[in-house]
N, C-alpha and C positions, 0 to 999 in steps of 0.2 A: 112430387119431386120431378124436376126436369131431368132428361137423360144425361145432360152434362154434369149434373150434381151427383149422379150415381157412380160414374166411372171416372178414373183419372184421364187427363188429356190424352187423346190418341187411342184409348181403349175402346173398342167397338162393342164388345159383348162379354158376357159372363155366362157360362153354361157348364153342365156336366158333360163329359166326353167319355166315350168308351175307352178304357185303358189300352186296348189293342190298337186304337187309331193313333195313339201318341207315338211320335218318332223322336228318339234321342237326337239332339242337335249334333251334327257331325263335327262341329268345331268346338264342342264343349271341352274346356281345359281342365275342369274339375273332376276328380274321381272320389269315390266314397269307399271307405274301408267297411269291412263286415261289421265292425263295432258301431260305426256311424249308422249303418242301415238298421241294426238292432235297436239303437236309440230312437231312430225315426219311427220304427214300427211300434215301440212302446208309447211314443208320443201320439201316434195315430190312434192306438187303442184307447188311450186315456182321454184325449181331447178331440179326436176326429180331425178333419181337415179345417184348420183355421187360417191357413195361408195357401190360397189356390196356386196351381201351377200356371206359369205364364207361357203361352204358346203363340206361334204366328198363325197366319191364315191357313197354312197347310198342316197344322197340328204338330209342327216341329217344336220340341221343348226348348224354351229359351232359359227358363229358370225353374228348378224343381226336379231335376233328374233324380236326386236321392229320395225325394218324397214319392216319386213314381215307382222306383225300385221297392221301397218299403210297402207301398200300397199293393203292388203285385204280390209280394211275399205274404201279405195279409189276406190275399184272396179278393181284394176289392175289384169291382168290374167297371166302375165309373169314377172319374176324378173331376173335382171342380177346377175349371180352367178360366183364366182371363185371356182373351184374345187381344194381343197387341199387334195389330195389323199394319201399323204405321212405321215400324222400325226398319231402318236400313240394315244391310248386312254388317256394316261396321258397328252399329248400335247393338245388334244381336250378340256380337262377339265381346262387347264391353263388359 
């Protein structure tokens, strides 16, 4: 399989990242209720991580803030991440 077949366009890598290195995106407009985090925790326990967190080159979380909060609450130390290093600031906010 060619590298371009493994990742969506603009995605440079996929790897597990230490949860303490992940930085919540300062402009994240979405918040998660305690109930949502509990639901995400239950999902992580039952299914594991099936949808990786999307981060930029500096490990700023672009998508997946709730999953990271749930993973921390579950005591996870590493999170599967997709690095989307090609995004502009405007694209990160979208």
